[in-house]
C-alpha positions in Angstrom: 41.2 13.5 -50.6 42.1 14.3 -54.2 41.1 10.8 -55.4 39.6 7.7 -54.1 41.6 4.5 -53.5 41.3 2.0 -56.3 43.5 -0.9 -55.0 44.7 0.0 -51.5 47.2 -2.5 -50.2 47.5 -3.3 -46.5 51.0 -3.0 -45.0 51.8 -3.8 -41.4 52.4 -0.6 -39.4 55.8 -1.9 -38.2 57.1 -2.4 -41.8 57.5 1.2 -42.9 60.2 0.2 -45.4 57.5 -1.5 -47.5 55.7 1.7 -48.3 58.0 2.9 -51.2 58.3 -0.7 -52.5 54.5 -1.0 -52.6 54.0 2.2 -54.5 56.7 1.0 -56.9 54.8 -2.2 -57.5 51.8 -0.3 -58.8 49.6 0.4 -55.7 47.7 3.7 -56.0 47.3 3.7 -52.3 48.6 2.1 -49.1 46.9 1.3 -45.8 49.4 1.4 -42.9 47.8 -1.0 -40.4 48.1 -0.4 -36.7 45.4 -2.9 -35.8 45.4 -6.6 -36.7 48.9 -6.9 -38.3 50.8 -5.3 -35.3 51.3 -7.4 -32.2 49.9 -5.8 -29.0 53.4 -5.3 -27.6 54.6 -3.4 -30.6 51.6 -1.0 -31.1 53.1 1.9 -29.2 56.4 1.7 -30.9 54.8 1.3 -34.3 52.6 4.4 -33.7 55.6 6.5 -32.8 57.6 5.2 -35.7 54.9 6.1 -38.2 54.7 9.6 -36.7 58.5 10.1 -36.9 58.7 8.7 -40.4 55.8 10.7 -41.8 57.1 13.9 -40.2 60.1 13.6 -42.5 58.7 11.8 -45.5 55.8 12.3 -47.9 54.5 10.2 -50.8 52.8 10.9 -54.1 50.4 8.0 -53.7 47.4 8.0 -51.3 48.4 7.1 -47.7 45.8 5.8 -45.3 46.3 4.7 -41.7 44.1 2.1 -40.1 44.1 2.8 -36.4 43.0 0.6 -33.6 39.3 0.9 -32.8 38.6 4.4 -31.6 36.2 3.0 -29.0 39.3 1.7 -27.2 42.3 3.6 -25.7 44.7 2.3 -28.3 42.7 3.9 -31.1 42.4 7.2 -29.2 46.1 7.2 -28.7 46.6 6.6 -32.5 44.5 9.5 -33.4 45.9 11.8 -30.8 49.5 11.4 -31.9 49.0 11.1 -35.7 46.9 14.3 -35.8 49.3 16.5 -33.7 50.9 17.9 -36.8 50.4 17.9 -40.6 51.6 14.5 -41.7 51.2 13.1 -45.2 48.1 11.0 -44.1 45.2 11.3 -46.6 42.7 9.5 -44.4 42.2 7.4 -41.3 40.5 4.1 -41.6 38.5 3.4 -38.4 37.9 -0.3 -37.8 34.8 -1.8 -36.2 33.1 1.6 -36.3 29.6 1.3 -34.9 28.7 4.7 -33.4 28.9 8.0 -35.3 29.2 9.9 -32.0 32.8 8.6 -31.8 33.6 10.2 -35.1 32.0 13.5 -34.2 34.4 13.8 -31.3 37.5 13.5 -33.5 39.6 16.3 -35.0 38.8 17.5 -38.5 40.2 14.5 -40.4 39.2 12.4 -43.4 37.6 9.2 -42.2 37.1 5.9 -44.0 34.6 3.9 -42.0 35.5 0.2 -41.9 32.2 -1.7 -41.5 32.8 -5.1 -40.1 30.2 -5.7 -37.4 26.4 -6.3 -37.7 25.9 -3.1 -35.6 28.0 -1.1 -38.0 25.8 -2.2 -40.9 22.7 -1.4 -39.0 23.9 2.1 -38.2 25.4 2.7 -41.6 22.9 5.4 -42.5 24.0 7.6 -39.6 27.7 6.8 -40.1 27.6 7.7 -43.8 25.9 11.0 -43.1 28.8 12.3 -41.0 30.7 15.1 -42.8 34.1 13.7 -41.7 33.4 10.3 -43.4 34.7 10.3 -47.0 34.6 6.6 -47.7 33.0 3.3 -46.7 34.9 0.0 -46.6 33.7 -3.5 -46.1 35.5 -5.6 -43.5 34.3 -9.0 -44.7 36.4 -11.3 -42.5 35.1 -9.9 -39.2 31.6 -9.4 -40.4 31.2 -12.9 -41.7 32.7 -14.2 -38.4 30.1 -12.2 -36.5 27.2 -13.4 -38.7 28.4 -17.0 -38.8 28.4 -16.8 -42.6 31.0 -17.8 -45.2 33.2 -15.1 -46.7 31.7 -15.8 -50.1 30.8 -12.7 -52.1 27.1 -13.6 -52.2 27.0 -14.3 -48.5 27.7 -10.6 -47.7 25.6 -9.2 -50.6 23.2 -7.4 -48.3 26.0 -5.5 -46.6 27.7 -4.7 -49.8 24.5 -3.4 -51.3 23.8 -1.2 -48.3 27.3 0.2 -48.4 26.9 1.1 -52.1 23.5 2.6 -51.5 24.5 4.9 -48.6 27.7 5.9 -50.4 25.7 7.0 -53.4 23.3 9.0 -51.3 26.1 10.8 -49.5 28.6 11.0 -52.4 31.3 8.8 -50.7 33.7 6.4 -52.3 33.6 2.6 -51.5 36.2 0.0 -51.0 35.3 -3.7 -51.1 37.0 -6.1 -48.7 40.1 -8.0 -49.7 40.1 -11.4 -51.3 42.0 -13.8 -48.9 43.1 -16.5 -51.2 46.3 -14.9 -52.5 47.1 -17.6 -55.0 43.7 -17.6 -56.7 43.9 -14.6 -59.0 41.1 -16.0 -61.3 38.6 -15.9 -58.4 39.9 -12.5 -57.4 39.2 -11.2 -60.8 35.7 -12.6 -60.8 34.9 -11.1 -57.3 36.4 -7.8 -58.4 34.2 -7.6 -61.5 31.1 -8.4 -59.3 32.0 -5.6 -56.9 32.5 -3.2 -59.8 29.2 -4.2 -61.3 27.4 -3.6 -57.9 28.9 -0.1 -57.7 32.1 -0.3 -55.6 34.9 2.0 -56.6 37.8 -0.2 -55.6 38.9 -3.3 -53.7 41.5 -3.6 -50.9 44.5 -5.9 -51.5 46.6 -7.9 -49.1 49.4 -8.9 -51.5 51.2 -7.1 -54.3 50.3 -9.9 -56.7 46.6 -8.8 -56.4 47.2 -5.2 -57.5 47.2 -5.7 -61.3 44.1 -7.9 -61.3 42.1 -5.4 -59.1 43.2 -2.3 -61.1 42.4 -4.0 -64.4 39.0 -5.1 -63.1 37.9 -1.6 -61.9 39.4 0.6 -64.6 37.5 0.8 -67.9 39.1 -0.9 -71.0 40.3 1.1 -74.0 37.2 0.0 -75.8 34.9 1.2 -73.0 36.7 4.6 -72.8 36.4 5.1 -76.6 32.7 4.1 -76.5 32.0 6.4 -73.5 33.6 9.3 -75.3 31.6 8.6 -78.5 28.3 8.4 -76.6 28.9 11.6 -74.6 29.9 13.4 -77.8 26.7 12.3 -79.6 24.5 13.2 -76.6 26.1 16.7 -76.4 25.4 17.3 -80.0 21.8 16.4 -79.8 19.0 18.5 -78.5 17.0 15.5 -77.4 16.7 14.3 -73.8 17.0 10.7 -75.0 19.1 9.4 -78.0 19.8 6.0 -79.6 23.4 4.9 -79.9 24.1 1.6 -81.7 20.7 0.4 -80.6 21.1 1.5 -77.0 18.8 4.0 -75.3 21.0 6.8 -73.8 19.6 9.4 -71.4 21.1 11.6 -68.7 21.6 8.9 -66.0 23.6 6.9 -68.5 25.7 9.9 -69.3 26.4 10.5 -65.6 27.6 6.9 -65.3 29.9 7.2 -68.4 31.3 10.5 -67.1 32.3 8.7 -63.9 34.0 6.0 -65.9 36.1 8.5 -67.8 37.1 10.3 -64.6 38.6 7.1 -63.3 41.3 7.3 -66.0 41.8 11.1 -65.7 39.6 12.2 -68.6 37.5 15.3 -67.9 34.1 14.8 -69.7 33.7 18.5 -70.1 36.6 18.5 -72.6 34.6 16.3 -75.0 33.1 18.4 -77.8 
């Protein structure tokens, strides 16, 4: 994948006409869902429609397909058909993924592991170490239902922290689970900022109205971009391993973090003199 998803929006797999509209509304990525949003009786038709559509159409934005669980026949059929030829699918999101052995048996594809069961969190270290896995995503609704917890951000803090930790170790991107109260954009912004502060790279959306809030929360502000450039410039011009900038101690780990911030907005830190 050329870039990680910042605000991927779920679209039912039987609503292909929504793809272009979603990209036009500002989504950087789309998740075509063959699992929860498609009725059982329409799953085969939806799978075949996606194959036919993507055989003829490609998109500039990142396109992800959430299959049915690959531990089940439906999921295996999804993978079998949608990997037969080169379609414009950037990654496959695998729901309820608990065993890395299932991923090892798949073709050479980009996988986003959707972690939404207690067992998936327990086995996260093995899942994250798999070379086909490029990203980790939290499935908060199913996980909280399994745990008997609320869907509050703090209730799933352990799972979120473990996802960020393993992603950091294995150089993977992370997607926080969607916020379900579509009308409450203020709380969405608060939750997005918490996720960013913890280390998540992005957050899934379930409605176009959430896109702007998520994007704004995860991307650095103009002031943060300018400050990052100034700090990197000052650090590069110094021979010291640690410098002081406006009263702040700056060392190499801080520089690495600032470089990641700039790459989010397409600025190559190497071009800063």
